[in-house]
Each structure stands twice: as structure tokens, then as C-alpha cells.
C-alpha positions in Angstrom: -32.9 4.4 10.6 -30.7 7.3 11.5 -30.3 6.1 15.1 -29.2 2.7 13.8 -26.8 4.3 11.4 -25.3 6.5 14.1 -24.9 3.6 16.6 -23.4 1.4 13.9 -20.9 4.1 13.0 -20.1 4.5 16.7 -19.4 0.8 17.2 -17.2 0.7 14.1 -15.3 3.7 15.2 -14.8 2.2 18.7 -13.4 -1.0 17.3 -11.3 0.6 14.6 -8.1 1.0 16.6 -8.4 -2.4 18.2 -8.7 -4.1 14.8 -5.8 -2.1 13.4 -3.6 -2.9 16.4 -4.3 -6.6 16.2 -3.7 -6.6 12.4 -0.5 -4.7 12.9 0.7 -7.4 15.4 -0.1 -10.1 12.8 1.8 -8.2 10.0 4.8 -7.5 12.3 4.9 -11.2 13.5 5.2 -12.5 9.9 7.2 -9.7 8.3 9.3 -8.4 11.2 8.9 -4.7 10.1 10.7 -2.2 12.3 9.6 1.0 10.5 6.4 2.4 11.9 5.2 4.0 8.6 5.9 0.8 6.6 4.2 -1.3 9.2 1.1 1.0 9.1 0.9 0.9 5.3 1.3 -2.9 5.2 -1.4 -3.2 7.9 -3.8 -1.0 6.0 -3.2 -3.2 2.9 -3.7 -6.4 4.9 -7.0 -5.1 6.3 -8.2 -4.0 2.9 -7.4 -7.4 1.4 -9.2 -9.2 4.2 -12.2 -6.9 3.9 -12.4 -7.4 0.1 -12.3 -11.2 0.6 -15.1 -11.0 3.2 -17.2 -8.8 0.9 -16.7 -11.2 -2.0 -17.7 -14.2 0.2 -20.7 -12.4 1.6 -21.9 -11.3 -1.9 -21.4 -14.8 -3.2 -23.2 -16.7 -0.5 -26.0 -14.2 0.1 -27.1 -13.6 -3.5 -30.3 -15.1 -4.7 -30.2 -18.2 -6.8 -31.1 -18.0 -10.5 -34.4 -19.7 -9.8 -35.6 -16.6 -7.9 -35.2 -14.3 -10.9 
């Protein structure tokens, strides 16, 4: 279990910058932000909102039906 956790963390850490850069490109494309700090903050907010939506959808579609309780 610890090996799986460690490898999962390594994969997530490896992809972190790539996902951030891609998201920053999307934010800059739509909002045309020139300030690096504002762009970084808006990108973090964008990633957070997308992640919350994905967590909500995963929880909604993966929960057991009421018949299994």
C-alpha cells in the first residue's frame, strides 16, 4: 500500500507543472491576463473549480443506489 501511495504521489507531482501550464494557457487565452501573479491565481482557481466539479461527478455517479443500503 505504501509503494502504491508513493508511486501515485510521484506521478501526480510529475504531472503537476504540465497541468498547471496547460490550464494557465487556457485562462490566458480567454482572459488575456498580462500579470504573472494574477494569471497564477486565476489558474489555481480554475484548477480548483474543475477539480471540485470532477469530485462531485465522481461522488454522484460512483455512490451506491438506495437499494443497496
